[in-house]
PASEBA-1860 file (N, C-alpha, C; in nm, 3 decimals):
! residues 123
1> MLRILFWI> 9.278/11.328/9.960/9.304/11.469/9.981/9.434/11.512/9.912 ~ 9.538/11.429/9.926/9.666/11.462/9.863/9.656/11.457/9.711 ~ 9.576/11.367/9.660/9.559/11.357/9.515/9.495/11.485/9.459 ~ 9.397/11.537/9.529/9.332/11.662/9.485/9.432/11.777/9.492 ~ 9.508/11.784/9.600/9.609/11.889/9.613/9.714/11.878/9.503 ~ 9.752/11.755/9.469/9.848/11.733/9.361/9.795/11.792/9.230 ~ 9.670/11.762/9.196/9.615/11.812/9.071/9.591/11.963/9.075 ~ 9.557/12.017/9.191/9.539/12.162/9.203/9.671/12.234/9.176
9> LTIPLLAL> 9.782/12.175/9.216/9.912/12.237/9.192/9.969/12.202/9.054 ~ 9.942/12.084/9.004/10.002/12.039/8.879/9.941/12.104/8.757 ~ 9.811/12.115/8.752/9.746/12.170/8.633/9.790/12.314/8.606 ~ 9.789/12.406/8.703/9.839/12.541/8.673/9.987/12.544/8.635 ~ 10.067/12.458/8.698/10.209/12.452/8.665/10.230/12.408/8.521 ~ 10.155/12.306/8.477/10.165/12.261/8.339/10.115/12.368/8.241 ~ 10.010/12.436/8.277/9.960/12.545/8.191/10.064/12.656/8.180 ~ 10.128/12.689/8.291/10.231/12.793/8.289/10.351/12.748/8.204
17> AGAFAASN> 10.390/12.621/8.215/10.502/12.570/8.135/10.466/12.571/7.987 ~ 10.343/12.536/7.953/10.299/12.541/7.813/10.299/12.682/7.758 ~ 10.250/12.777/7.837/10.252/12.917/7.793/10.394/12.967/7.776 ~ 10.482/12.930/7.866/10.623/12.970/7.856/10.686/12.913/7.730 ~ 10.659/12.786/7.701/10.717/12.721/7.583/10.664/12.784/7.455 ~ 10.537/12.822/7.453/10.479/12.880/7.332/10.532/13.020/7.306 ~ 10.565/13.095/7.410/10.607/13.233/7.389/10.759/13.253/7.384 ~ 10.838/13.151/7.416/10.983/13.164/7.416/11.046/13.059/7.325
25> TGPVALRL> 11.038/13.085/7.196/11.093/12.990/7.100/11.224/13.037/7.038 ~ 11.274/13.149/7.079/11.399/13.201/7.024/11.517/13.113/7.062 ~ 11.621/13.111/6.979/11.736/13.025/7.007/11.827/13.086/7.114 ~ 11.891/13.000/7.187/11.989/13.041/7.287/12.108/12.944/7.273 ~ 12.226/12.997/7.293/12.347/12.914/7.283/12.387/12.870/7.423 ~ 12.403/12.741/7.442/12.446/12.687/7.571/12.588/12.636/7.556 ~ 12.675/12.679/7.647/12.814/12.637/7.647/12.850/12.586/7.786 ~ 12.936/12.486/7.789/12.988/12.435/7.915/13.134/12.479/7.920
33> WPFPVEWK> 13.168/12.561/8.017/13.290/12.640/8.020/13.419/12.567/7.980 ~ 13.458/12.459/8.047/13.591/12.410/8.009/13.593/12.338/7.875 ~ 13.478/12.306/7.820/13.473/12.230/7.696/13.436/12.322/7.579 ~ 13.488/12.294/7.460/13.459/12.378/7.345/13.331/12.334/7.272 ~ 13.226/12.303/7.347/13.100/12.255/7.287/12.995/12.363/7.305 ~ 12.916/12.382/7.201/12.808/12.482/7.208/12.683/12.422/7.146 ~ 12.569/12.435/7.219/12.440/12.387/7.169/12.349/12.505/7.146 ~ 12.280/12.503/7.034/12.179/12.608/7.008/12.043/12.541/7.023
41> LPIFVAVL> 11.968/12.589/7.122/11.838/12.534/7.156/11.737/12.646/7.172 ~ 11.608/12.615/7.156/11.508/12.715/7.193/11.515/12.740/7.344 ~ 11.481/12.859/7.385/11.491/12.896/7.527/11.408/12.802/7.615 ~ 11.286/12.770/7.570/11.200/12.688/7.656/11.258/12.549/7.679 ~ 11.333/12.496/7.580/11.395/12.364/7.600/11.503/12.373/7.707 ~ 11.582/12.480/7.704/11.687/12.497/7.804/11.629/12.515/7.943 ~ 11.527/12.599/7.956/11.469/12.627/8.089/11.394/12.505/8.143 ~ 11.308/12.446/8.061/11.232/12.329/8.107/11.325/12.209/8.130
49> GAFLLGIA> 11.430/12.198/8.048/11.527/12.091/8.070/11.599/12.108/8.204 ~ 11.637/12.232/8.236/11.701/12.258/8.365/11.605/12.228/8.480 ~ 11.477/12.263/8.462/11.375/12.236/8.564/11.360/12.085/8.586 ~ 11.350/12.010/8.477/11.336/11.864/8.488/11.462/11.800/8.545 ~ 11.578/11.851/8.509/11.702/11.800/8.566/11.706/11.825/8.717 ~ 11.660/11.941/8.759/11.653/11.972/8.903/11.558/11.878/8.976 ~ 11.444/11.849/8.914/11.349/11.755/8.975/11.413/11.616/8.987 ~ 11.480/11.572/8.881/11.543/11.440/8.883/11.653/11.432/8.988
57> LTALCFWI> 11.735/11.535/8.998/11.842/11.534/9.099/11.786/11.538/9.241 ~ 11.679/11.614/9.261/11.615/11.619/9.392/11.557/11.483/9.429 ~ 11.491/11.419/9.334/11.435/11.285/9.360/11.547/11.186/9.392 ~ 11.659/11.195/9.321/11.772/11.107/9.347/11.828/11.131/9.488 ~ 11.839/11.256/9.528/11.890/11.288/9.662/11.795/11.234/9.770 ~ 11.665/11.250/9.751/11.570/11.197/9.848/11.578/11.045/9.854 ~ 11.594/10.981/9.738/11.603/10.836/9.734/11.727/10.786/9.808 ~ 11.840/10.854/9.782/11.964/10.817/9.851/11.952/10.845/10.000
65> GSLPGRLA> 11.889/10.954/10.036/11.870/10.988/10.177/11.780/10.890/10.250 ~ 11.690/10.825/10.180/11.599/10.731/10.245/11.656/10.590/10.254 ~ 11.772/10.565/10.193/11.832/10.431/10.197/11.856/10.379/10.339 ~ 11.915/10.458/10.430/11.937/10.403/10.565/11.807/10.360/10.633 ~ 11.703/10.437/10.617/11.575/10.400/10.678/11.518/10.273/10.618 ~ 11.529/10.260/10.485/11.477/10.139/10.420/11.559/10.017/10.460 ~ 11.691/10.033/10.468/11.775/9.921/10.510/11.744/9.880/10.654 ~ 11.722/9.978/10.741/11.687/9.946/10.880/11.552/9.875/10.886
73> RHRLARHE> 11.457/9.919/10.805/11.325/9.854/10.802/11.337/9.709/10.756 ~ 11.420/9.683/10.655/11.440/9.546/10.608/11.508/9.461/10.715 ~ 11.607/9.520/10.784/11.677/9.448/10.890/11.580/9.414/11.003 ~ 11.495/9.509/11.041/11.399/9.483/11.149/11.295/9.379/11.106 ~ 11.254/9.382/10.981/11.157/9.282/10.932/11.219/9.143/10.936 ~ 11.345/9.131/10.898/11.414/9.003/10.903/11.425/8.954/11.047 ~ 11.457/9.045/11.139/11.467/9.010/11.280/11.330/8.968/11.335 ~ 11.225/9.037/11.294/11.090/9.002/11.337/11.052/8.862/11.290
81> RALEEETT> 11.084/8.829/11.165/11.055/8.694/11.115/11.129/8.588/11.196 ~ 11.256/8.615/11.229/11.334/8.519/11.309/11.272/8.502/11.447 ~ 11.227/8.612/11.508/11.164/8.602/11.640/11.032/8.527/11.633 ~ 10.955/8.548/11.527/10.828/8.475/11.512/10.853/8.326/11.496 ~ 10.956/8.289/11.419/10.989/8.148/11.403/11.032/8.087/11.536 ~ 11.113/8.161/11.613/11.157/8.110/11.742/11.039/8.097/11.838 ~ 10.947/8.193/11.836/10.828/8.186/11.922/10.744/8.064/11.886 ~ 10.726/8.039/11.759/10.649/7.921/11.716/10.717/7.793/11.762
89> RLKHELAA> 10.849/7.786/11.746/10.923/7.667/11.788/10.910/7.647/11.938 ~ 10.922/7.754/12.016/10.913/7.742/12.162/10.772/7.703/12.205 ~ 10.670/7.753/12.137/10.532/7.713/12.169/10.512/7.564/12.146 ~ 10.568/7.513/12.036/10.558/7.369/12.009/10.631/7.288/12.115 ~ 10.749/7.335/12.155/10.823/7.265/12.260/10.746/7.265/12.391 ~ 10.688/7.379/12.427/10.612/7.389/12.551/10.489/7.300/12.546 ~ 10.422/7.297/12.434/10.305/7.211/12.421/10.345/7.065/12.433 ~ 10.460/7.029/12.380/10.507/6.890/12.389/10.542/6.855/12.533
97> KNRPPITI> 10.599/6.948/12.609/10.636/6.921/12.748/10.513/6.916/12.839 ~ 10.411/6.994/12.808/10.292/6.998/12.892/10.191/6.889/12.857 ~ 10.215/6.815/12.754/10.124/6.708/12.713/10.135/6.595/12.815 ~ 10.021/6.541/12.864/10.030/6.432/12.962/10.092/6.309/12.897 ~ 10.165/6.233/12.977/10.230/6.115/12.920/10.125/6.013/12.876 ~ 10.157/5.945/12.773/10.067/5.843/12.720/10.091/5.714/12.798 ~ 9.985/5.664/12.861/9.996/5.538/12.933/9.920/5.432/12.855 ~ 9.987/5.323/12.834/9.926/5.215/12.758/9.869/5.115/12.858
105> VPAPDDDA> 9.740/5.099/12.852/9.672/5.003/12.939/9.658/4.874/12.861 ~ 9.722/4.769/12.910/9.714/4.645/12.834/9.573/4.587/12.842 ~ 9.531/4.534/12.733/9.400/4.469/12.729/9.411/4.336/12.804 ~ 9.313/4.309/12.884/9.322/4.182/12.958/9.314/4.064/12.861 ~ 9.406/3.974/12.879/9.403/3.857/12.791/9.296/3.759/12.841 ~ 9.257/3.673/12.756/9.146/3.582/12.788/9.181/3.487/12.902 ~ 9.306/3.441/12.913/9.343/3.347/13.018/9.331/3.413/13.156 ~ 9.380/3.536/13.170/9.373/3.604/13.300/9.227/3.631/13.336
113> RARRMIAA> 9.149/3.663/13.239/9.006/3.688/13.263/8.936/3.560/13.308 ~ 8.970/3.451/13.243/8.909/3.324/13.279/8.950/3.284/13.420 ~ 9.080/3.306/13.457/9.124/3.271/13.592/9.052/3.353/13.698 ~ 9.031/3.483/13.666/8.958/3.567/13.761/8.815/3.521/13.778 ~ 8.752/3.481/13.667/8.614/3.435/13.674/8.603/3.304/13.755 ~ 8.703/3.218/13.737/8.702/3.091/13.811/8.726/3.119/13.959 ~ 8.820/3.210/13.987/8.850/3.243/14.126/8.730/3.308/14.193 ~ 8.651/3.384/14.117/8.535/3.449/14.174/8.416/3.355/14.181
121> GER> 8.425/3.239/14.121/8.318/3.142/14.124/8.213/3.166/14.017 ~ 8.248/3.235/13.916/8.154/3.259/13.807/8.181/3.162/13.694 ~ 8.081/3.142/13.611/8.101/3.058/13.493/8.054/3.125/13.372
END
């Protein structure tokens, strides 16, 4: 839905910018007050350049404004990974503590077996 809205807004804007550029080709002098520099440019270059500069500065401001949120998200993700590792470690410890002890039953040796058989009167 957003992609369609983007193109619905972008195509007329680009058409308007193209029409503006085609009809405003006269030169304009641009000066920056404290400096003795002067640029002669077509009007459409000055206007579209200012528009693009505004877009770039706005994007930069939004990017800088989103830094605290991104840093917090990274910090929380790191904390989540540490908690998951601790949970896994504790589960392994709990499983090791709840495991029944291993009892080794010695195999009866032949001499003890023979003595029992003799005592019982078997051959």
